[in-house]
LOVEX-209002 format. One line per field, with one value per atom (N, C-alpha, C): atom name; residue in one letter; x, y, z; residue number from 1. Coordinates in pm, whole numbers, plus 32768, in hexadecimal, padded with zeros to 4 digits. Layout:
atom = [CA / ...]
rest = [A / ...]
c1 = [X / ...]
c2 = [Y / ...]
c3 = [Z / ...]
nr = [NUM / ...]
This chain:
atom = [N / CA / C / N / CA / C / N / CA / C / N / CA / C / N / CA / C / N / CA / C / N / CA / C / N / CA / C / N / CA / C / N / CA / C / N / CA / C / N / CA / C / N / CA / C / N / CA / C / N / CA / C / N / CA / C / N / CA / C / N / CA / C / N / CA / C / N / CA / C / N / CA / C / N / CA / C / N / CA / C / N / CA / C / N / CA / C / N / CA / C / N / CA / C / N / CA / C / N / CA / C / N / CA / C / N / CA / C / N / CA / C / N / CA / C / N / CA / C / N / CA / C / N / CA / C / N / CA / C / N / CA / C / N / CA / C / N / CA / C / N / CA / C / N / CA / C / N / CA / C / N / CA / C / N / CA / C / N / CA / C / N / CA / C / N / CA / C / N / CA / C / N / CA / C / N / CA / C / N / CA / C / N / CA / C / N / CA / C / N / CA / C / N / CA / C / N / CA / C / N / CA / C / N / CA / C / N / CA / C / N / CA / C / N / CA / C / N / CA / C / N / CA / C / N / CA / C / N / CA / C / N / CA / C / N / CA / C / N / CA / C / N / CA / C / N / CA / C / N / CA / C / N / CA / C / N / CA / C / N / CA / C / N / CA / C / N / CA / C / N / CA / C / N / CA / C / N / CA / C / N / CA / C / N / CA / C / N / CA / C / N / CA / C / N / CA / C / N / CA / C / N / CA / C / N / CA / C / N / CA / C / N / CA / C / N / CA / C / N / CA / C / N / CA / C / N / CA / C / N / CA / C / N / CA / C / N / CA / C / N / CA / C / N / CA / C / N / CA / C / N / CA / C / N / CA / C / N / CA / C / N / CA / C / N / CA / C / N / CA / C / N / CA / C / N / CA / C / N / CA / C / N / CA / C / N / CA / C / N / CA / C / N / CA / C / N / CA / C / N / CA / C / N / CA / C / N / CA / C / N / CA / C / N / CA / C / N / CA / C / N / CA / C / N / CA / C / N / CA / C / N / CA / C / N / CA / C / N / CA / C / N / CA / C / N / CA / C / N / CA / C / N / CA / C / N / CA / C / N / CA / C / N / CA / C / N / CA / C / N / CA / C / N / CA / C / N / CA / C / N / CA / C / N / CA / C / N / CA / C / N / CA / C / N / CA / C / N / CA / C / N / CA / C / N / CA / C / N / CA / C / N / CA / C / N / CA / C / N / CA / C / N / CA / C / N / CA / C / N / CA / C]
rest = [X / X / X / X / X / X / X / X / X / X / X / X / X / X / X / X / X / X / X / X / X / X / X / X / X / X / X / X / X / X / X / X / X / X / X / X / X / X / X / X / X / X / X / X / X / X / X / X / X / X / X / X / X / X / X / X / X / X / X / X / X / X / X / X / X / X / X / X / X / X / X / X / X / X / X / X / X / X / X / X / X / X / X / X / X / X / X / X / X / X / X / X / X / X / X / X / X / X / X / X / X / X / X / X / X / X / X / X / X / X / X / X / X / X / X / X / X / X / X / X / X / X / X / X / X / X / X / X / X / X / X / X / X / X / X / X / X / X / X / X / X / X / X / X / X / X / X / X / X / X / X / X / X / X / X / X / X / X / X / X / X / X / X / X / X / X / X / X / X / X / X / X / X / X / X / X / X / X / X / X / X / X / X / X / X / X / X / X / X / X / X / X / X / X / X / X / X / X / X / X / X / X / X / X / X / X / X / X / X / X / X / X / X / X / X / X / X / X / X / X / X / X / X / X / X / X / X / X / X / X / X / X / X / X / X / X / X / X / X / X / X / X / X / X / X / X / X / X / X / X / X / X / X / X / X / X / X / X / X / X / X / X / X / X / X / X / X / X / X / X / X / X / X / X / X / X / X / X / X / X / X / X / X / X / X / X / X / X / X / X / X / X / X / X / X / X / X / X / X / X / X / X / X / X / X / X / X / X / X / X / X / X / X / X / X / X / X / X / X / X / X / X / X / X / X / X / X / X / X / X / X / X / X / X / X / X / X / X / X / X / X / X / X / X / X / X / X / X / X / X / X / X / X / X / X / X / X / X / X / X / X / X / X / X / X / X / X / X / X / X / X / X / X / X / X / X / X / X / X / X / X / X / X / X / X / X / X / X / X / X / X / X / X / X / X / X / X / X / X / X / X / X / X / X / X / X / X / X / X / X / X / X / X / X / X / X / X / X / X / X / X / X / X / X / X / X / X / X / X / X / X / X / X / X / X / X / X / X / X / X / X / X / X / X / X / X / X / X / X / X / X / X / X / X / X / X]
c1 = [C233 / C25F / C22F / C211 / C1CD / C241 / C213 / C287 / C291 / C30E / C327 / C340 / C315 / C331 / C39A / C3F7 / C438 / C423 / C419 / C3F4 / C411 / C41C / C42C / C3AB / C3B9 / C344 / C318 / C29A / C259 / C228 / C207 / C1F7 / C171 / C11A / C0C0 / C0D4 / C14D / C189 / C1CA / C1BA / C202 / C1D7 / C15A / C120 / C14F / C15A / C157 / C212 / C263 / C2E8 / C301 / C2B8 / C2D5 / C299 / C244 / C1FF / C267 / C2BA / C30D / C37E / C3C9 / C42A / C40F / C397 / C379 / C354 / C2F9 / C2E2 / C375 / C3BA / C44C / C49C / C4A2 / C4EB / C497 / C418 / C3D8 / C3F5 / C3F7 / C40B / C4A4 / C50E / C59B / C5B4 / C594 / C5E5 / C586 / C50C / C4C7 / C516 / C533 / C57E / C61E / C636 / C6A8 / C6AD / C631 / C619 / C5B2 / C5A1 / C521 / C4A1 / C459 / C3C1 / C375 / C39F / C35D / C394 / C410 / C45C / C402 / C3F7 / C3D0 / C345 / C2E1 / C262 / C249 / C2B2 / C25F / C223 / C1A0 / C13A / C155 / C1CC / C1F6 / C259 / C27B / C2F7 / C2C6 / C247 / C22A / C219 / C1E5 / C1DE / C265 / C2C9 / C34A / C397 / C368 / C393 / C366 / C2DA / C293 / C2D9 / C307 / C345 / C3BB / C3F2 / C48E / C48C / C42B / C41D / C3C2 / C385 / C345 / C3B8 / C422 / C463 / C4F1 / C509 / C553 / C521 / C4AD / C47D / C460 / C45D / C42F / C4B4 / C503 / C56A / C5EB / C611 / C678 / C700 / C702 / C797 / C789 / C713 / C711 / C70F / C73E / C718 / C787 / C7FD / C850 / C845 / C7CA / C7C7 / C776 / C780 / C729 / C6C3 / C649 / C5FF / C59C / C58C / C534 / C4F5 / C46F / C42C / C403 / C3E5 / C3A7 / C339 / C2CA / C254 / C23F / C1DC / C19F / C105 / C0D1 / C03B / BFF2 / BF85 / BF38 / BED1 / BEA1 / BE3A / BDDE / BDC0 / BD4B / BD5C / BDDA / BE2A / BE4B / BE46 / BE90 / BF32 / BF6A / BFF7 / C00F / C073 / C08E / C136 / C162 / C1F1 / C220 / C27D / C2C3 / C34E / C392 / C417 / C439 / C4AA / C4D4 / C561 / C5B2 / C634 / C65F / C6CF / C6FF / C79B / C7E6 / C879 / C87C / C903 / C91F / C9B7 / C9D9 / CA60 / CAA5 / CB0C / CB6C / CB74 / CB4E / CB46 / CBEC / CC61 / CCD4 / CD2E / CDAB / CDE4 / CE34 / CE5E / CEA2 / CE5E / CE01 / CDAA / CDE9 / CDCC / CDF9 / CDAA / CD4A / CCD5 / CC8D / CC5D / CC09 / CB84 / CB4F / CAE1 / CAD8 / CA7B / CA6B / C9D1 / C9CC / C94E / C914 / C8B2 / C885 / C804 / C7AD / C745 / C71A / C70A / C6CE / C669 / C5F8 / C59D / C53F / C526 / C4DC / C462 / C3EC / C38E / C3B9 / C3C5 / C3F8 / C3AB / C320 / C2DF / C2FB / C367 / C39A / C41A / C45F / C4E1 / C4F1 / C566 / C569 / C526 / C4C8 / C490 / C4C6 / C53B / C58B / C574 / C523 / C52F / C585 / C5E1 / C644 / C6C0 / C6C5 / C70A / C6F5 / C678 / C63A / C641 / C62E / C65C / C6EC / C746 / C7B8 / C7F7 / C7DC / C7E6 / C7C0 / C745 / C704 / C737 / C778 / C7C0 / C841 / C888 / C912 / C940 / C8FC / C905 / C987 / C9A9 / CA21 / CA9A / CA8F / CB0A / CB85 / CBEF / CC59 / CC70 / CC52 / CC56 / CC35 / CBA6 / CB71 / CB7F / CB8A / CBA3 / CB0E / CB1A / CA96 / CA94 / CA29 / CA17 / C9A3 / C984 / C8F3 / C8F6 / C8B0 / C8A9 / C820 / C7D0 / C74F / C75A / C745 / C74E / C70C / C74B / C703 / C6CD / C637 / C5D9 / C607 / C60A / C636 / C6D0 / C719 / C7AC / C7C8 / C83E / C897 / C8D3 / C8D9 / C93D / C9A2 / C9F0 / CA64 / CAC1 / CB21 / CB78 / CC00 / CC14 / CC85 / CCB0 / CC52 / CC63 / CC88 / CC58 / CC4E / CC9E / CC9E / CCE3 / CCA2 / CC0F / CBB0 / CB78 / CB0F / CAC4 / CA3D / C9C7 / C942 / C921 / C8B7 / C875 / C802 / C7A8 / C731 / C6FE]
c2 = [27BC / 284A / 28A2 / 292E / 2952 / 298C / 298A / 29D2 / 2A59 / 2A6B / 2B1C / 2B61 / 2BC1 / 2C0E / 2CA5 / 2CC2 / 2D34 / 2D9C / 2E0D / 2E6C / 2EF1 / 2F56 / 2FE0 / 3009 / 305C / 309F / 3121 / 3144 / 31B7 / 31FF / 3294 / 32D2 / 329B / 3246 / 320F / 31A0 / 315D / 3123 / 3147 / 31D1 / 321A / 31DB / 31ED / 31BB / 313E / 30D4 / 303E / 3038 / 308B / 308D / 30DA / 312E / 3166 / 30F7 / 30C5 / 3054 / 2FEC / 2FBB / 2F4B / 2F6F / 2FEC / 301F / 3025 / 304A / 3067 / 2FED / 2F88 / 2F1A / 2EBF / 2EDF / 2E77 / 2EAF / 2F40 / 2F5B / 2F3E / 2F3A / 2F11 / 2E6D / 2E23 / 2D85 / 2D70 / 2DCE / 2DAA / 2DEC / 2E5D / 2EB5 / 2EAE / 2E73 / 2E67 / 2E15 / 2E45 / 2E32 / 2E58 / 2EA4 / 2ECD / 2F5D / 2FA5 / 301E / 3043 / 30A8 / 30D3 / 30D1 / 30A1 / 309C / 310E / 3182 / 31FF / 3226 / 3214 / 3230 / 31E1 / 3160 / 30FC / 3118 / 3142 / 3167 / 31F3 / 3233 / 32C6 / 32C1 / 3315 / 3331 / 3376 / 33BA / 3408 / 33CE / 3340 / 32F7 / 32DF / 329B / 3288 / 32F5 / 3367 / 33E4 / 3420 / 33FE / 3433 / 33E0 / 335A / 3302 / 3313 / 3348 / 3354 / 33D5 / 3443 / 34C3 / 348B / 343C / 341C / 33CA / 336C / 3312 / 3372 / 33D8 / 3427 / 3470 / 34B1 / 34FA / 34A3 / 341F / 33B8 / 33A0 / 33BE / 3398 / 33FB / 346B / 34F8 / 3556 / 3562 / 35D7 / 35B1 / 362B / 3605 / 35D3 / 35F1 / 35D5 / 353F / 34F6 / 3453 / 341F / 3476 / 3449 / 33CC / 33BD / 3375 / 32ED / 32E3 / 326E / 31F6 / 318E / 311C / 30EB / 30F0 / 30BB / 3052 / 2FEF / 2F7C / 2F54 / 2F22 / 2ED4 / 2E4D / 2DF7 / 2D6D / 2D59 / 2D05 / 2CF4 / 2C5C / 2C46 / 2BCE / 2BBE / 2B69 / 2B32 / 2B34 / 2B7B / 2B70 / 2B10 / 2ABF / 2A75 / 2A96 / 2B0F / 2B33 / 2B24 / 2B13 / 2B28 / 2BB6 / 2C0A / 2C7C / 2C82 / 2CED / 2CD0 / 2D54 / 2D4C / 2DA0 / 2D96 / 2E16 / 2E34 / 2DE5 / 2DAC / 2D57 / 2D81 / 2DD6 / 2DE3 / 2E6E / 2EB0 / 2F2F / 2F3B / 2F5C / 2F7D / 2FEF / 3016 / 30A0 / 30A2 / 30A9 / 30D4 / 313D / 3169 / 31F0 / 320F / 3287 / 3297 / 3299 / 325A / 325E / 32E7 / 32DE / 3365 / 3366 / 3306 / 3322 / 336E / 33B0 / 33FD / 33AA / 3315 / 32CD / 3235 / 322C / 31BC / 313E / 30D3 / 3060 / 3009 / 3039 / 3018 / 3089 / 3056 / 30B7 / 30ED / 308F / 30A7 / 308F / 30D4 / 30BE / 3097 / 3020 / 3005 / 305C / 308F / 3103 / 30B9 / 3061 / 302E / 2FB1 / 2F3E / 2EB3 / 2E8C / 2E88 / 2E4B / 2E07 / 2D78 / 2D2B / 2D1F / 2D04 / 2CEB / 2C58 / 2C4F / 2BC4 / 2B5D / 2B54 / 2AE7 / 2AB2 / 2B19 / 2B07 / 2AEF / 2ADD / 2AB8 / 2A0F / 29F4 / 298A / 2971 / 29DD / 29C8 / 29F8 / 2A10 / 2A5F / 2ADF / 2B29 / 2BB1 / 2C04 / 2BF0 / 2C35 / 2C28 / 2BA3 / 2B9E / 2BD4 / 2BC2 / 2BF4 / 2CB9 / 2CE2 / 2D73 / 2DA4 / 2D44 / 2D72 / 2D70 / 2CFA / 2CFD / 2D7C / 2D93 / 2E00 / 2E84 / 2EB0 / 2F39 / 2F35 / 2EB1 / 2EBF / 2E8F / 2E39 / 2DE7 / 2DAB / 2D57 / 2D0C / 2D79 / 2DEB / 2E4B / 2E04 / 2E09 / 2DEC / 2E18 / 2DC7 / 2DD9 / 2E6F / 2E7E / 2EEA / 2F10 / 2FA1 / 2FCD / 2FB5 / 2FBA / 2FBF / 303B / 306A / 30D8 / 3108 / 3177 / 3185 / 322B / 324B / 32E1 / 3313 / 32B9 / 32DC / 32AE / 3304 / 32F1 / 3279 / 3226 / 31DD / 322E / 31D3 / 3238 / 3252 / 32C5 / 32FC / 3302 / 330F / 3337 / 337C / 33BA / 33F5 / 337C / 338E / 331E / 331C / 32BC / 32B7 / 32A8 / 32F4 / 32EB / 32BA / 3273 / 3254 / 31D0 / 3181 / 30FA / 312E / 3185 / 31B3 / 3227 / 3287 / 32F8 / 3350 / 333B / 3392 / 33DD / 342D / 349E / 344C / 346F / 344E / 34B2 / 3488 / 34EA / 34F5 / 34C0 / 34C0 / 34C2]
c3 = [24A4 / 24B1 / 242F / 244C / 23ED / 2379 / 2314 / 22B2 / 22B5 / 22AC / 22C2 / 2242 / 222B / 21AF / 21D8 / 21A6 / 21AE / 213F / 216E / 20F7 / 213B / 20D7 / 20F9 / 2130 / 219D / 21EE / 2196 / 21A2 / 2183 / 2202 / 21ED / 2257 / 22AC / 2251 / 2298 / 2307 / 22F1 / 234A / 23DD / 23EE / 246C / 24D9 / 24DF / 256E / 2590 / 252E / 254D / 2573 / 2533 / 253D / 25BC / 25F2 / 267F / 26F2 / 26BD / 2738 / 273E / 26C0 / 26D5 / 272B / 26FD / 2758 / 27F3 / 2807 / 289C / 28D8 / 288E / 28DA / 28DD / 2893 / 288F / 28ED / 290B / 2997 / 2A23 / 2A12 / 2A9E / 2ABB / 2A4D / 2A4F / 2A7C / 2A4C / 2A4D / 2ADB / 2AF7 / 2B5D / 2BD2 / 2BE9 / 2C58 / 2CBC / 2D42 / 2D9E / 2DC6 / 2D4A / 2D2B / 2D2A / 2D05 / 2D14 / 2D62 / 2D97 / 2DDC / 2D93 / 2DC9 / 2D98 / 2D68 / 2DAC / 2D87 / 2D05 / 2CDE / 2C73 / 2BF4 / 2C07 / 2BB3 / 2B92 / 2BEE / 2C03 / 2BD9 / 2BCD / 2BB4 / 2B31 / 2B58 / 2ADA / 2A78 / 2A90 / 29EE / 29A4 / 29C7 / 2977 / 2904 / 28D7 / 2873 / 2809 / 2824 / 27D4 / 27B2 / 2812 / 2812 / 27AE / 2786 / 2731 / 26B4 / 26AD / 2624 / 25E9 / 2643 / 2606 / 25C4 / 2612 / 25C5 / 2545 / 254E / 24DB / 2451 / 2482 / 240F / 23D5 / 242A / 2409 / 23B7 / 23C6 / 2396 / 231B / 22DB / 2279 / 221B / 2258 / 21FE / 21F9 / 225E / 225E / 2202 / 21CA / 216E / 21CF / 2236 / 228E / 22A3 / 2291 / 2292 / 220F / 2190 / 2118 / 20E6 / 2139 / 20FD / 216E / 21CE / 2216 / 21D1 / 21F9 / 21C2 / 2228 / 221B / 2271 / 224D / 229E / 2276 / 22E4 / 22B5 / 2314 / 22F6 / 2364 / 235F / 2380 / 231E / 2343 / 2348 / 2386 / 23B1 / 238D / 2370 / 2363 / 23E4 / 23FB / 2472 / 245E / 24E3 / 24C0 / 2467 / 2466 / 240C / 2367 / 235A / 22D5 / 22A4 / 22F2 / 22DF / 22F1 / 22E8 / 2302 / 2366 / 23B4 / 242A / 241C / 243A / 2452 / 24D0 / 24CF / 2546 / 2558 / 2511 / 250B / 24B7 / 24EB / 2498 / 24C9 / 244D / 2451 / 23E3 / 2407 / 23CD / 23E4 / 2351 / 2363 / 230C / 2319 / 22CF / 22CF / 229F / 2295 / 2333 / 2337 / 23C2 / 23E6 / 2478 / 24BB / 24F3 / 24EA / 2512 / 24B1 / 24E4 / 249F / 2425 / 2464 / 2420 / 2417 / 23C5 / 23DA / 23A8 / 23E1 / 23B3 / 2349 / 232A / 22C0 / 2292 / 2207 / 21B9 / 21F1 / 2252 / 2288 / 2322 / 2378 / 23F7 / 2422 / 247A / 2484 / 24FC / 24EF / 255A / 25AE / 255B / 25B6 / 2573 / 25D8 / 25A2 / 2626 / 2610 / 2676 / 2639 / 2666 / 2658 / 26DF / 26BC / 272B / 2779 / 27EE / 2813 / 27E6 / 27E9 / 27BD / 2721 / 26DC / 2654 / 264F / 26BF / 26CB / 2680 / 263E / 2609 / 258A / 2558 / 24E0 / 245D / 245A / 23EF / 23DC / 2439 / 2414 / 2431 / 248E / 24CA / 243D / 2419 / 23B3 / 2325 / 2305 / 22AD / 22A8 / 2316 / 232C / 2317 / 2359 / 2355 / 22A9 / 2266 / 21EB / 219A / 21B6 / 2174 / 2172 / 21F2 / 2223 / 21FE / 2206 / 220D / 2176 / 2132 / 20AB / 209C / 211B / 2121 / 211A / 2140 / 2155 / 21A0 / 2188 / 21D6 / 2267 / 22CF / 2356 / 2367 / 2381 / 23A9 / 243D / 2464 / 24D6 / 2517 / 259E / 25E8 / 2657 / 2661 / 26B2 / 26D4 / 2711 / 272C / 272C / 26B2 / 26B2 / 26D8 / 26E2 / 2731 / 27B6 / 2811 / 2895 / 28DD / 292F / 2978 / 29FA / 29FD / 2A62 / 2AED / 2B27 / 2B9B / 2B9E / 2B64 / 2B66 / 2AF5 / 2AE7 / 2A8E / 2A3C / 29C7 / 2974 / 297F / 29A6 / 29B9 / 291D / 291B / 289E / 28BC / 292E / 295E / 28F6 / 28E5 / 288E / 27F3 / 27C4 / 2742 / 2721 / 2787 / 2761 / 2702 / 271B / 26B8 / 2714 / 26D0 / 271B / 26E5 / 2746 / 2720 / 26B8 / 266A / 25F8 / 2611 / 2671 / 2680 / 271F]
nr = [1 / 1 / 1 / 2 / 2 / 2 / 3 / 3 / 3 / 4 / 4 / 4 / 5 / 5 / 5 / 6 / 6 / 6 / 7 / 7 / 7 / 8 / 8 / 8 / 9 / 9 / 9 / 10 / 10 / 10 / 11 / 11 / 11 / 12 / 12 / 12 / 13 / 13 / 13 / 14 / 14 / 14 / 15 / 15 / 15 / 16 / 16 / 16 / 17 / 17 / 17 / 18 / 18 / 18 / 19 / 19 / 19 / 20 / 20 / 20 / 21 / 21 / 21 / 22 / 22 / 22 / 23 / 23 / 23 / 24 / 24 / 24 / 25 / 25 / 25 / 26 / 26 / 26 / 27 / 27 / 27 / 28 / 28 / 28 / 29 / 29 / 29 / 30 / 30 / 30 / 31 / 31 / 31 / 32 / 32 / 32 / 33 / 33 / 33 / 34 / 34 / 34 / 35 / 35 / 35 / 36 / 36 / 36 / 37 / 37 / 37 / 38 / 38 / 38 / 39 / 39 / 39 / 40 / 40 / 40 / 41 / 41 / 41 / 42 / 42 / 42 / 43 / 43 / 43 / 44 / 44 / 44 / 45 / 45 / 45 / 46 / 46 / 46 / 47 / 47 / 47 / 48 / 48 / 48 / 49 / 49 / 49 / 50 / 50 / 50 / 51 / 51 / 51 / 52 / 52 / 52 / 53 / 53 / 53 / 54 / 54 / 54 / 55 / 55 / 55 / 56 / 56 / 56 / 57 / 57 / 57 / 58 / 58 / 58 / 59 / 59 / 59 / 60 / 60 / 60 / 61 / 61 / 61 / 62 / 62 / 62 / 63 / 63 / 63 / 64 / 64 / 64 / 65 / 65 / 65 / 66 / 66 / 66 / 67 / 67 / 67 / 68 / 68 / 68 / 69 / 69 / 69 / 70 / 70 / 70 / 71 / 71 / 71 / 72 / 72 / 72 / 73 / 73 / 73 / 74 / 74 / 74 / 75 / 75 / 75 / 76 / 76 / 76 / 77 / 77 / 77 / 78 / 78 / 78 / 79 / 79 / 79 / 80 / 80 / 80 / 81 / 81 / 81 / 82 / 82 / 82 / 83 / 83 / 83 / 84 / 84 / 84 / 85 / 85 / 85 / 86 / 86 / 86 / 87 / 87 / 87 / 88 / 88 / 88 / 89 / 89 / 89 / 90 / 90 / 90 / 91 / 91 / 91 / 92 / 92 / 92 / 93 / 93 / 93 / 94 / 94 / 94 / 95 / 95 / 95 / 96 / 96 / 96 / 97 / 97 / 97 / 98 / 98 / 98 / 99 / 99 / 99 / 100 / 100 / 100 / 101 / 101 / 101 / 102 / 102 / 102 / 103 / 103 / 103 / 104 / 104 / 104 / 105 / 105 / 105 / 106 / 106 / 106 / 107 / 107 / 107 / 108 / 108 / 108 / 109 / 109 / 109 / 110 / 110 / 110 / 111 / 111 / 111 / 112 / 112 / 112 / 113 / 113 / 113 / 114 / 114 / 114 / 115 / 115 / 115 / 116 / 116 / 116 / 117 / 117 / 117 / 118 / 118 / 118 / 119 / 119 / 119 / 120 / 120 / 120 / 121 / 121 / 121 / 122 / 122 / 122 / 123 / 123 / 123 / 124 / 124 / 124 / 125 / 125 / 125 / 126 / 126 / 126 / 127 / 127 / 127 / 128 / 128 / 128 / 129 / 129 / 129 / 130 / 130 / 130 / 131 / 131 / 131 / 132 / 132 / 132 / 133 / 133 / 133 / 134 / 134 / 134 / 135 / 135 / 135 / 136 / 136 / 136 / 137 / 137 / 137 / 138 / 138 / 138 / 139 / 139 / 139 / 140 / 140 / 140 / 141 / 141 / 141 / 142 / 142 / 142 / 143 / 143 / 143 / 144 / 144 / 144 / 145 / 145 / 145 / 146 / 146 / 146 / 147 / 147 / 147 / 148 / 148 / 148 / 149 / 149 / 149 / 150 / 150 / 150 / 151 / 151 / 151 / 152 / 152 / 152]
């Protein structure tokens, strides 16, 4: 298995971060969601806009974002996972951080990328809450499980 490196992203990583999220949705939700939603040609640009905002806009300044990289056969490194946490969106949060996003490409499951990303964005905070401030493709985000409202 390829060694995984976890680091803070730069704006140059935005296209790769968007690709990881969209590919992960397609790998995970195919058969559970309509293909026309998952294959929407605008989805990648939509995620690129989100990650650009997440890395540059003041409203996301308190968030923690990380990417996981793996070596390619040619010796380069590619982004294979992405995670983001931030302040809880609940009125009475049970923890100081909420995990918003954690995606790892299927071919890198079991590589330690997910654990490394979780550690990087949560930093072993006590019992982080889980929620989805970024919408799941094709539907309005549910706030029933977290009581939160989406921010993106």
